[in-house]
C-alpha positions in Angstrom: 148.4 59.1 9.3 150.7 59.4 12.4 150.8 56.2 14.5 149.9 58.2 17.6 146.8 59.7 15.8 145.6 56.4 14.3 143.9 55.0 17.5 142.2 58.3 18.1 140.9 58.4 14.5 139.7 54.8 14.7 137.9 55.4 18.0 136.2 58.6 16.7 135.2 56.9 13.5 133.5 54.0 15.5 131.6 56.6 17.6 130.5 58.4 14.4 129.3 55.0 12.9 127.4 54.4 16.2 125.7 57.8 15.9 124.8 57.1 12.3 123.0 53.9 13.0 119.4 55.4 13.0 120.0 57.3 9.8 121.5 54.3 8.0 118.7 51.9 9.0 116.0 54.4 8.4 117.3 54.8 4.8 117.6 51.1 4.4 114.0 50.5 5.7 112.6 53.2 3.5 114.2 51.7 0.4 111.6 48.9 0.7 108.9 51.4 -0.2 107.7 51.0 -3.8 106.4 53.8 -5.9 102.9 52.5 -5.3 103.4 52.8 -1.5 104.9 56.3 -1.8 101.9 57.2 -3.9 99.6 55.9 -1.2 101.4 57.9 1.4 101.2 61.0 -0.7 97.5 60.6 -1.2 96.6 59.7 2.4 99.1 61.5 4.7 101.9 63.5 3.2 100.1 66.7 2.1 98.4 67.1 5.4 101.6 66.4 7.4 103.7 68.8 5.3 101.2 71.6 5.7 100.7 71.0 9.4 104.4 70.6 10.2 105.6 73.6 8.2 102.7 75.8 9.3 103.4 74.9 13.0 107.1 75.7 12.5 106.4 79.1 10.9 103.9 80.1 13.6 106.2 79.0 16.5 109.1 80.8 14.9 107.1 84.1 14.6 105.7 83.8 18.1 109.1 83.1 19.6 110.6 85.9 17.7 108.0 88.4 18.9 108.1 87.3 22.6 111.9 86.7 22.7 113.1 89.9 21.0 110.7 92.2 22.8 111.5 90.7 26.2 115.2 90.8 25.5 115.1 94.5 24.4 113.2 95.6 27.5 115.5 93.6 29.9 118.7 94.6 28.1 118.0 98.3 27.5 115.9 99.4 30.5 116.8 99.2 34.2 113.9 98.6 36.6 113.3 97.1 40.0 113.0 93.3 39.7 115.0 93.1 36.5 117.1 90.2 37.7 114.0 88.2 38.8 112.3 88.8 35.5 115.4 87.6 33.6 115.2 84.3 35.5 111.5 84.0 35.0 111.9 84.4 31.2 114.6 81.6 31.1 112.9 79.1 33.4 110.3 77.9 30.9 113.1 75.9 29.4 112.8 73.7 32.5 109.3 72.6 31.6 108.9 69.9 28.9 106.5 70.7 26.1 104.2 67.8 27.0 103.9 69.2 30.5 102.9 72.6 29.0 100.4 70.9 26.8 98.9 68.9 29.6 98.6 71.9 32.0 96.9 74.1 29.4 94.5 71.4 28.2 93.3 71.2 31.9 93.0 74.9 32.7 91.4 75.9 29.4 88.8 73.2 29.6 85.2 74.3 30.3 85.7 73.4 34.0 89.2 74.9 34.3 89.6 78.3 35.7 90.9 79.9 32.5 88.2 78.2 30.4 85.5 79.4 32.8 86.9 83.0 32.7 87.0 82.9 28.9 83.5 81.6 28.8 82.2 84.3 31.0 84.0 87.1 29.0 83.4 85.9 25.5 80.6 83.3 25.7 82.5 80.5 24.0 84.9 77.7 24.9 88.7 77.7 24.3 89.8 75.2 21.7 93.6 74.5 21.8 93.4 71.2 20.0 94.4 72.7 16.7 97.3 74.5 14.9 97.0 77.7 16.8 96.8 76.0 20.2 99.8 73.8 19.4 101.7 76.9 18.2 100.9 78.8 21.4 102.1 75.9 23.6 105.4 75.4 21.7 106.0 79.2 21.6 105.7 79.4 25.4 108.1 76.5 25.7 110.7 77.8 23.2 110.8 81.6 23.2 113.4 81.6 26.0 116.1 80.5 23.5 115.5 83.7 21.5 115.5 85.7 24.7 118.8 84.3 25.9 120.7 84.9 22.7 119.2 88.2 21.7 119.6 89.7 25.2 123.3 89.1 25.2 123.6 90.4 21.6 121.8 93.6 22.6 124.0 94.1 25.6 127.1 93.5 23.5 126.0 96.0 20.8 128.3 99.1 20.2 126.6 102.2 21.7 128.5 104.5 19.3 126.5 103.1 16.3 123.2 104.0 17.8 124.4 107.4 18.9 125.6 108.1 15.4 122.2 107.2 14.0 120.5 109.5 16.5 122.8 112.4 15.6 121.7 112.0 12.1 118.1 112.5 13.2 116.9 108.9 13.3 113.8 108.2 15.4 113.9 105.4 18.1 112.1 102.9 15.9 114.3 103.7 12.9 117.4 103.1 15.1 116.1 99.8 16.2 115.1 98.7 12.6 118.2 99.9 10.8 120.9 99.6 13.5 119.9 97.2 16.3 118.1 94.6 14.2 120.9 94.0 11.7 123.4 93.7 14.6 121.4 91.0 16.4 120.5 89.1 13.2 123.1 86.4 13.8 121.7 85.8 17.3 118.2 85.7 16.0 119.2 83.2 13.3 120.9 80.9 15.8 117.9 81.0 18.1 115.4 80.5 15.3 117.4 77.4 14.3 117.0 75.9 17.7 113.3 76.8 18.0 112.4 75.4 14.5 114.4 72.2 15.0 112.7 71.6 18.4 109.3 72.2 16.7 110.0 69.8 13.9 111.1 67.1 16.3 108.5 67.7 19.0 106.3 64.8 20.0 104.9 65.4 23.5 102.9 68.6 22.9 101.5 67.6 19.5 100.5 64.1 20.8 98.6 65.5 23.8 96.9 68.1 21.6 96.3 65.5 18.9 97.7 67.7 16.2 99.0 65.6 13.3 102.7 66.3 12.5 105.4 64.0 11.1 106.7 63.0 14.6 103.2 61.9 15.8 102.4 60.1 12.6 105.8 58.3 12.7 105.0 57.1 16.3 101.5 56.0 15.3 102.8 54.1 12.3 105.3 52.2 14.5 103.2 51.6 17.6 99.7 51.3 16.1 99.9 50.1 12.5 103.3 48.3 13.0 104.3 49.7 9.5 108.1 50.3 9.8 108.5 51.0 6.1 106.0 53.8 6.1 107.4 55.2 9.4 110.9 55.1 7.8 109.6 57.0 4.7 108.1 59.7 6.8 111.3 59.8 8.9 113.4 60.5 5.8 111.1 63.4 4.8 111.4 64.9 8.3 115.1 64.5 8.2 115.2 66.2 4.8 113.2 69.1 6.1 115.5 69.5 9.1 118.6 69.3 7.0 117.2 71.7 4.4 116.4 74.3 7.1 119.9 73.9 8.7 121.7 74.3 5.4 119.6 77.4 4.5 120.2 78.9 8.0 123.9 78.3 7.8 124.0 79.8 4.2 122.3 83.0 5.1 124.1 83.4 8.3 127.5 82.9 6.6 126.7 85.8 4.2 126.6 88.3 7.1 129.6 89.7 8.9 129.4 91.9 12.0 132.5 93.3 13.7 133.1 95.6 16.6 136.4 97.4 17.2 138.4 97.3 20.5 137.2 100.7 21.5 133.5 99.8 21.4 131.4 101.3 24.1 128.9 98.8 25.3 125.3 99.5 26.3 124.3 100.4 29.8 120.5 100.0 30.5 118.7 103.3 31.0 116.4 103.8 34.0 112.8 103.1 32.8 110.3 106.0 32.9 106.9 105.6 34.6 105.2 105.0 31.2 107.9 102.4 30.3 107.5 100.7 33.6 103.8 100.2 32.9 104.6 98.6 29.5 107.4 96.5 31.0 105.4 95.0 33.9 102.3 94.5 31.7 104.0 92.8 28.8 106.8 91.0 30.7 104.4 90.1 33.5 102.0 88.5 31.0 104.8 86.5 29.4 106.1 85.3 32.8 102.6 84.5 34.0 101.7 82.2 31.2 105.1 80.8 30.4 106.2 79.8 34.0 104.1 81.1 36.9 100.8 79.4 36.0 102.4 76.1 35.1 104.5 76.2 38.3 101.4 77.0 40.5 99.5 74.2 38.8 102.2 71.7 39.5 102.6 72.8 43.1 98.8 72.7 43.8 98.3 69.2 42.4 101.5 67.9 43.9 100.3 69.1 47.3 96.9 67.4 46.8 98.7 64.2 45.7 100.8 64.3 48.9 97.8 64.9 51.1 95.9 62.0 49.5 98.8 59.6 49.8 99.2 59.2 46.0 102.9 59.5 46.3 103.8 55.9 47.0 106.7 53.6 46.3 105.7 53.2 42.7 106.1 56.9 42.1 109.6 56.9 43.6 110.3 53.8 41.4 109.5 55.9 38.3 111.7 58.6 39.6 114.6 56.2 40.2 114.1 54.8 36.7 114.3 58.2 35.1 117.4 59.1 37.1 119.1 55.8 36.3 118.4 56.1 32.6 119.5 59.8 32.6 122.7 59.0 34.5 123.6 56.0 32.3 123.0 58.0 29.1 124.9 61.0 30.3 127.9 58.9 31.4 128.1 57.0 28.2 127.7 60.1 26.1 130.4 61.9 28.0 132.8 59.1 27.4 132.1 58.4 23.7 132.1 62.1 22.9 135.7 62.5 24.1 137.5 61.0 21.2 135.3 62.8 18.7 135.9 66.2 20.3 139.6 65.5 20.7 140.1 64.3 17.2 138.3 67.2 15.6 140.1 69.8 17.8 143.6 68.4 17.3 143.4 67.1 13.7 141.7 69.2 11.1 140.9 66.8 8.2 138.1 65.6 6.1 137.8 62.5 8.4 137.6 64.5 11.6 134.9 66.7 10.0 132.9 63.7 8.9 133.1 62.2 12.4 131.9 65.5 13.9 129.0 65.7 11.4 127.9 62.1 11.9 128.0 62.5 15.7 125.6 65.5 15.3 122.9 63.4 13.6 120.9 63.5 16.8 120.2 67.2 16.2 118.1 66.4 13.1 116.6 63.1 14.2 113.6 63.4 16.6 113.0 60.7 19.2 110.7 58.4 17.1 113.2 58.4 14.2 116.1 57.5 16.5 113.9 54.7 18.1 113.0 53.4 14.7 116.7 53.2 13.7 117.7 51.5 16.9 114.9 48.9 16.7 115.8 48.1 13.1 119.5 47.7 14.1 118.7 45.5 17.0 116.4 43.2 15.0 119.0 42.9 12.2 122.3 42.7 14.2 121.7 41.9 17.9 118.1 40.6 18.5 119.1 39.6 22.0 119.2 43.3 23.0 115.6 44.0 21.8 113.3 45.0 24.6 116.2 45.6 27.1 117.5 48.7 28.8 120.6 48.8 26.6 118.7 49.9 23.5 117.0 52.7 25.4 120.3 54.0 26.7 121.9 53.7 23.3 119.0 55.7 21.7 119.4 58.5 24.3 123.1 58.6 23.8 122.8 59.0 20.0 119.9 61.6 20.5 122.0 63.8 22.8 125.5 63.1 21.8 125.9 66.5 20.0 125.5 68.2 23.4 128.4 66.2 24.9 130.6 66.7 21.8 130.1 70.4 21.7 130.6 71.0 25.4 133.9 69.0 25.5 135.1 70.4 22.2 134.6 73.9 23.5 136.8 73.1 26.5 139.5 71.4 24.4 139.7 74.5 22.1 140.9 76.5 25.2 143.6 73.9 26.0 147.0 75.2 25.0 148.8 72.7 22.7 152.1 73.5 24.3 150.9 71.9 27.6 150.4 68.6 25.9 153.7 68.9 24.1 155.4 69.5 27.4 154.0 66.2 28.7 155.2 64.3 25.7 158.7 65.9 26.0 158.8 64.6 29.6 158.1 61.1 28.3 154.4 60.7 28.8 152.6 58.4 26.4 149.3 59.2 24.7 147.2 57.6 27.5 149.2 59.1 30.3 149.0 62.5 28.7 145.3 62.1 28.4 144.9 61.0 32.0 147.3 63.5 33.7 147.1 66.6 31.4 144.0 66.7 29.1 141.2 65.3 31.3 142.0 67.4 34.4 142.0 70.6 32.3 138.7 69.9 30.5 136.8 68.5 33.5 134.6 71.6 33.5 133.5 70.9 29.9 133.0 67.2 30.7 130.8 68.1 33.7 128.7 70.4 31.6 128.4 67.7 29.0 127.2 65.2 31.6 124.6 67.6 33.1 123.2 68.7 29.8 122.8 65.2 28.5 121.3 64.0 31.8 118.7 66.7 31.8 117.5 66.2 28.3 117.6 62.4 28.7 115.2 62.4 31.7 112.8 64.6 29.7 112.9 62.5 26.5 109.4 61.0 25.8 109.0 59.3 22.4 112.2 57.2 22.4 111.5 56.1 25.9 107.9 55.1 25.0 109.0 53.0 22.2 112.2 51.4 23.6 111.6 51.0 27.4 111.6 47.5 28.7 108.3 46.0 29.7 107.2 47.4 33.1 110.0 50.0 33.1 108.2 53.3 33.3 109.8 56.7 33.7 108.5 60.1 34.8 107.8 61.3 31.2 106.0 58.1 30.4 103.9 58.3 33.5 103.0 61.9 32.7 101.9 60.9 29.2 99.9 57.9 30.4 98.3 59.7 33.4 97.5 62.8 31.3 95.7 60.6 28.8 93.7 59.1 31.7 93.2 62.6 33.3 94.9 61.4 36.6 96.1 64.9 37.5 97.2 64.0 41.0 99.9 61.7 39.6 100.9 63.7 36.5 101.7 66.9 38.5 104.3 65.5 40.9 106.1 63.8 38.0 106.2 67.0 36.1 107.5 68.9 39.2 110.3 66.4 39.7 111.4 66.8 36.1 111.4 70.6 36.4 113.4 70.5 39.6 115.9 68.1 38.1 116.3 70.5 35.1 117.0 73.6 37.1 120.8 73.0 37.5 121.2 72.8 33.7 119.2 76.0 33.3 121.5 77.7 35.9 124.6 76.4 34.1 123.3 77.7 30.8 122.4 81.1 32.2 125.8 81.4 33.9 127.7 80.4 30.7 125.8 82.9 28.7 127.4 85.5 30.4 129.4 87.9 32.2 132.0 90.0 30.6 129.6 92.5 32.2 126.5 92.0 34.3 123.8 90.7 32.0 120.9 90.6 34.3 121.6 87.3 36.0 
C-alpha cells in the first residue's frame, strides 16, 4: 500500500471498527445463550415476535405502495391548480416522528376524541388502533412519502415514446400503466420499499405507544425491565438477520433488472386534469394530506397554543429543547468528521479493504436504536466503565446509528470531484493534509453540510437509544414526548412534537431540492 494512502486506510479502518462495536458486542453477548435459553425464547416470545414484525412490515409496505404510487402518478401525470402545494404536503409527513403520529392518533381516536366520537356516531362502535392494523396505519402514514418521492421522479423521467408506442398498438390506459409504467418505475419502488421496510423493522416509538409487540419493543423491555442483556442480544441478532436478509434479497432482485433510456428520450409533460379527474385528485390526495399531515399539524398547533396560554412552556421545556439541540449538534459534527476518511478512502481506493470499511460504517442502517444502545452499553461496561451513564455514550450511539447518512452524503460529493484537481495540488508541492484542507474540503463543503443537517435531524428525533443511554436527569424532546404521552399530559407533549417538526423542515427541504430538477418536478 502506498505510504500516502496508508494513514487514510488506517483512519477509515478505525472508523469502521467503531461503527461495528454494537454488532460485535451483541454477537458476543448472545453467545452466552445456551440451547435451553434459546428454546425458552422460542416457546415464549419468538413465534409471536416473528409473526407480528413480519406482518407489520408486509402491511406497511403494501399500504405505502398504494398511497405512494397512486399519489406520485396523479402529481406527475396531471396538471392541476395547487399541484405544487400538494407535492409539499405529501412530503412533509417525513417531518413527523412515528411516535408523534402514534400519540396524536391515540388521542383523537379515543372515545372522547373528535374522530372517535364521529366514528361512534356513524358506526356505533369505538376505534381500536392498539393492534396490528392500527400500527400498520400509523407507520404507513409516516412512511409512504419515501415511495412518493422516488416514484414521482421516476414517472417524470419516463420516456414518453414508450407509452405512445403502446397506445398506437391499441393498449388501454390501465394496460399501459401495468405493462409499461410499472416495469419502468420498479427500481424506484424497490428502493423506496427497502427504506420503508427497514424503518418498520427498526421502529420503536409507534409500536411502544400502541403497545404492539415487535422485536424492537421486546428488546427494549428485556433491557430496561427484565435486565436480561443476553436475551435482548439474542433477539437483536434475529432482527439484524431479518434486516440483512431483506437487504440482500432487495439488492439481488434489483440487480437483475436493467432499464435504459436513449439520449433522444422525450420526457413526460403533465396533462391538464379533466373535471372528473380533478374530483378524484382532490378527494384522494386531499384525504391523504389530511390524515398524514394536516390533522397532526393542527393538533400540535392547538395544544401548543393551549400550553402557551396556560404557562406550561417554562424554563424546563427550553432546557429539554437545548438538550436535544446539543445532542443533535454533537452527533452531527462528530459523524461528519469521522465519515470523511471512509468516504474519501472508498472513493479514491477501490479495494476489498475500502469496501469492508464502507459496509461496516453502514451497520447503523440495519441496527435499530435499542440494538445500538445494547452494543454501546456492553462495550462501555467491558472496556471503559467510566463512560457509562455519561453523555459521551449517547453521542457515540447516535453517531454509529446515523453514520451511513454522513458517509453517503460526503461520498456523493467526492465522486464529483475531478482527480486532476487533486493531482495539480500535489504537483505544486502540496502535501496530503494541505491538499485536503485547501482543495478537497472546499469543494465538498456542500456534501459535508448536507451530511451534518441529515444526521442532526435524525439525531434529535431518535427515541430508544436516547431513552436507554441518556445521563440521569438529561431529558430530550423525544423522551419528554414519550413520558408525557404515557401520562396523557397533552399540553406538554404537543409543543415538544412541534419543535421537532420545525427543526426537521430544513432537512425535508434539502431532500426535496436534491430530488430534483433537470426539469420542474412539482417543487
